[in-house]
C-alpha positions in Angstrom: 173.0 176.9 74.0 171.5 179.8 72.0 169.9 178.7 68.8 171.7 181.5 66.9 175.4 181.3 67.6 176.1 184.5 65.6 174.0 186.5 68.1 175.8 185.0 71.1 179.2 185.9 69.5 178.0 189.4 68.8 177.0 189.9 72.4 180.3 188.7 73.7 182.3 190.8 71.2 180.3 193.9 72.1 181.1 193.4 75.8 184.7 192.8 74.9 184.9 196.0 72.9 183.4 198.0 75.8 186.0 196.5 78.1 188.9 197.3 75.8 187.8 200.9 75.4 187.6 201.2 79.2 191.1 199.7 79.5 192.5 202.2 76.9 190.8 205.1 78.5 192.2 204.4 82.0 195.6 203.5 80.7 196.1 206.6 78.5 194.8 209.2 81.0 197.9 211.2 82.1 196.7 212.4 85.5 195.4 209.1 86.8 198.9 207.5 86.1 197.2 204.1 85.9 198.5 200.7 84.7 196.2 197.9 83.7 197.5 194.7 85.3 194.6 192.4 84.4 191.6 192.3 82.2 189.0 189.7 81.4 185.6 189.4 79.8 183.9 191.4 82.5 186.6 192.6 84.9 189.5 194.9 85.0 192.3 195.6 87.5 194.2 198.8 87.4 197.3 199.6 89.5 197.5 203.2 90.7 200.4 203.8 93.1 200.6 206.6 95.6 196.9 207.1 96.4 195.1 207.6 99.7 191.6 206.2 100.4 190.0 209.5 99.7 192.0 209.9 96.5 191.0 206.4 95.4 187.3 207.2 95.8 187.7 210.5 93.9 189.6 209.0 91.0 187.3 206.0 91.0 184.4 208.4 90.6 186.2 210.1 87.7 186.9 206.8 86.0 183.2 205.8 86.4 182.0 209.0 84.9 184.5 209.0 82.0 183.8 205.4 81.0 180.0 206.0 81.3 180.3 209.1 79.0 182.4 207.1 76.5 179.5 204.5 76.1 176.0 204.9 74.7 173.0 204.9 77.0 172.0 202.8 79.0 175.6 201.5 79.6 176.6 202.9 83.0 179.7 202.3 85.1 179.0 202.4 88.9 181.6 202.8 91.6 180.8 200.3 94.3 183.6 200.1 96.9 187.3 200.4 97.6 189.4 197.6 99.1 192.3 198.6 101.3 194.4 196.6 102.0 193.8 193.6 99.7 195.3 190.5 98.2 194.6 189.6 94.5 195.4 185.9 94.3 194.2 185.1 90.8 191.3 186.3 88.6 188.0 186.1 90.5 189.9 185.3 93.7 190.7 188.2 96.1 190.2 189.4 99.6 190.4 192.7 101.4 188.8 195.3 103.7 186.0 197.0 101.7 185.5 200.7 102.2 182.2 202.0 100.8 182.9 205.6 101.7 186.0 207.8 101.5 185.8 208.5 105.2 188.7 206.5 106.8 186.9 206.7 110.2 184.1 204.4 109.0 185.2 200.7 109.8 185.6 198.6 106.6 184.0 195.2 106.2 185.9 192.0 105.5 185.1 190.9 101.9 186.4 187.9 100.0 185.6 186.3 96.6 186.5 182.9 95.4 188.9 181.8 98.2 188.3 179.1 100.8 187.0 181.5 103.4 183.8 181.9 101.4 183.5 178.6 99.6 181.0 176.0 100.9 183.2 173.0 100.1 185.8 174.0 102.7 185.7 172.7 106.3 185.0 175.2 109.0 188.5 174.8 110.5 190.1 176.2 107.3 187.4 179.0 107.0 188.0 180.2 110.6 191.8 179.9 110.4 192.0 181.7 107.1 189.6 184.5 108.0 191.4 185.2 111.4 194.9 185.0 109.8 193.9 187.5 107.0 192.3 189.9 109.5 195.5 189.8 111.6 197.5 190.6 108.5 195.3 193.4 107.4 195.0 195.0 110.8 198.6 194.7 112.0 200.6 194.4 108.8 202.8 191.9 110.7 203.3 188.4 109.2 204.9 187.1 112.4 201.6 187.5 114.2 199.9 185.5 111.5 202.6 182.8 111.7 202.2 182.4 115.5 198.4 182.2 115.2 198.4 179.5 112.5 201.0 177.5 114.4 198.9 177.6 117.6 195.8 176.6 115.7 197.6 173.6 114.1 199.0 172.6 117.5 195.5 172.5 118.9 194.5 170.4 115.9 197.3 167.9 116.5 196.4 167.8 120.2 192.8 166.9 119.4 191.3 170.1 120.8 189.4 171.1 117.7 185.6 170.3 117.7 184.6 167.5 115.3 182.1 169.9 113.7 185.0 172.1 112.5 186.6 169.2 110.6 183.5 168.2 108.5 183.6 168.6 104.7 180.2 168.8 103.0 180.4 168.3 99.2 177.8 167.7 96.5 177.1 164.2 95.3 175.6 163.2 92.0 175.1 159.5 92.2 174.6 157.8 88.9 177.1 160.1 87.0 180.3 158.6 88.2 182.3 156.0 86.2 181.4 152.4 87.0 184.8 151.1 85.6 186.5 148.9 88.2 189.2 150.8 90.0 187.8 154.2 89.0 188.0 156.8 91.8 184.9 158.6 93.1 184.7 161.8 95.2 184.9 161.1 99.0 181.3 162.4 99.5 180.0 159.8 97.0 181.9 157.0 98.7 180.4 158.0 102.1 176.9 158.2 100.5 177.2 154.7 99.0 178.3 153.3 102.4 175.3 154.9 104.1 173.0 153.5 101.4 174.5 150.0 101.9 173.3 150.1 105.5 169.9 151.7 104.7 168.7 152.5 101.2 166.5 155.2 102.6 169.6 157.3 103.3 170.2 157.9 99.6 171.0 161.6 99.1 169.2 163.7 96.6 171.0 164.6 93.4 173.4 167.5 94.2 172.8 167.2 98.0 175.8 167.8 100.2 177.1 164.8 102.1 179.2 165.4 105.2 182.4 163.4 105.8 185.7 163.7 107.8 189.2 162.3 107.2 190.3 159.8 109.7 193.6 158.0 110.3 194.3 154.9 108.2 197.2 152.8 107.1 200.5 154.6 106.5 200.5 155.7 102.8 196.9 154.8 102.4 194.6 156.4 99.9 192.2 159.2 100.8 189.2 157.2 99.7 190.2 154.6 102.4 190.3 157.3 105.2 187.0 158.9 105.1 183.9 158.4 107.3 180.6 160.0 108.2 180.8 162.2 111.3 178.2 160.1 113.0 180.4 157.0 112.6 183.3 158.8 114.2 181.2 159.8 117.2 179.8 156.2 117.5 183.3 154.6 117.3 184.1 155.3 120.9 187.6 156.5 120.0 188.5 153.7 117.5 188.3 156.3 114.7 190.7 159.2 115.1 190.7 162.4 113.1 193.7 162.6 110.7 195.3 165.7 112.1 198.2 165.4 109.7 196.0 165.5 106.7 194.1 168.6 107.9 197.3 170.4 108.7 199.5 169.4 105.7 196.8 169.0 103.0 194.1 171.5 104.0 195.5 174.4 106.0 199.1 174.7 104.7 198.3 174.8 100.9 195.4 177.2 101.3 197.4 179.6 103.5 200.4 179.4 101.2 198.4 180.4 98.2 197.5 183.7 99.9 200.4 184.4 102.3 203.0 183.4 99.7 202.1 186.6 98.0 203.5 188.6 100.9 206.7 186.6 101.3 205.6 183.7 103.6 206.8 180.2 103.2 204.1 178.3 105.2 205.7 174.9 104.4 208.8 176.0 106.3 206.9 177.0 109.5 207.5 174.5 112.4 204.5 172.3 112.7 203.4 172.6 109.1 204.6 170.7 106.1 203.5 171.4 102.5 204.7 170.3 99.1 203.3 172.4 96.2 201.1 170.5 93.8 201.8 170.8 90.1 198.8 173.0 89.6 200.1 175.4 92.3 203.6 175.5 90.8 202.1 176.6 87.4 199.7 179.1 88.8 200.4 182.6 87.5 199.9 185.3 90.2 200.1 189.0 90.0 201.9 190.6 93.0 201.9 194.3 93.6 203.9 195.8 96.4 204.0 199.2 97.9 207.3 201.0 97.1 209.3 201.5 100.2 207.0 199.3 102.4 208.4 197.2 105.2 208.9 193.5 104.6 205.6 191.6 104.7 203.6 194.8 104.9 200.6 194.7 102.6 199.1 198.0 101.7 197.1 198.4 98.5 193.5 198.8 97.5 190.9 197.4 95.1 188.2 199.7 93.8 185.2 197.9 92.5 183.0 199.2 89.7 180.2 197.5 87.9 178.7 197.8 84.5 175.1 196.8 84.0 175.5 193.0 83.9 179.3 193.0 84.4 182.0 194.3 86.7 185.2 196.3 86.4 187.8 196.4 89.2 190.6 198.9 89.8 193.6 198.1 91.9 195.2 201.0 93.7 198.3 201.2 96.0 198.0 204.1 98.5 201.3 205.5 99.9 199.8 206.4 103.2 196.6 205.8 105.3 
């Protein structure tokens, strides 16, 4: 905490004023025809329909120059990249093909922020499935191809043809900070760490160290904490421990895919081989969906222009009418 709260508040308010002026400037410009759809402390999403990749870069450069001129030195807005197509899931969670130049012949790079494909607490199975599914969607604009791919991958999972290494979670443990009240639940990684320490105290993980575990089959209706094991124990069990394919399909893959593909009209829980019931937090999640006027069903085509202030970022969301 800063020793002078008034100074901290002044810094935050100054940044907020800068952001609000940028929002008003973009919104009120008649030629840009822009609509601000999201703004936060250090980020801004603006929807601009009917723009090509080259036009997006050109207008983005104009926005950067105008906002820079509207602020005192050394505040400077820099255009970083254009995303086309893209999915904006929630604030700070988006994915798309990043174009750093207006030349459409230059291949874009796959870029994601905040979603499972780039999070270290996801298992490799979900990361690979989600990345490939999104790339199929962005390349082909065809949700049926994504559906078939996900169904095939889940079928391989249920048939036991997924390597054990792809099913390993690795999450941080902070032993000594969890409740000692009888019956209090602990994170799965902490339970596995304590089981290892019971066999050999030298296996105690460092504070914040990631401990690997997998979910195995247990009693019907059993708790997750009763169905976790260290990967080494699964290998040494000679088949007595089996990976819980139902958990990975219904509780890992399906919810994560629904959060993204639901924005383009998919109902992953209704796909054969997958079952998913939305959690309360998912049902209350507020998501901004922007579709291209006149686009085919399940065709995703819009772009995200990324700018950055010194020490913060501004984003602009654009929807091109053609490639």
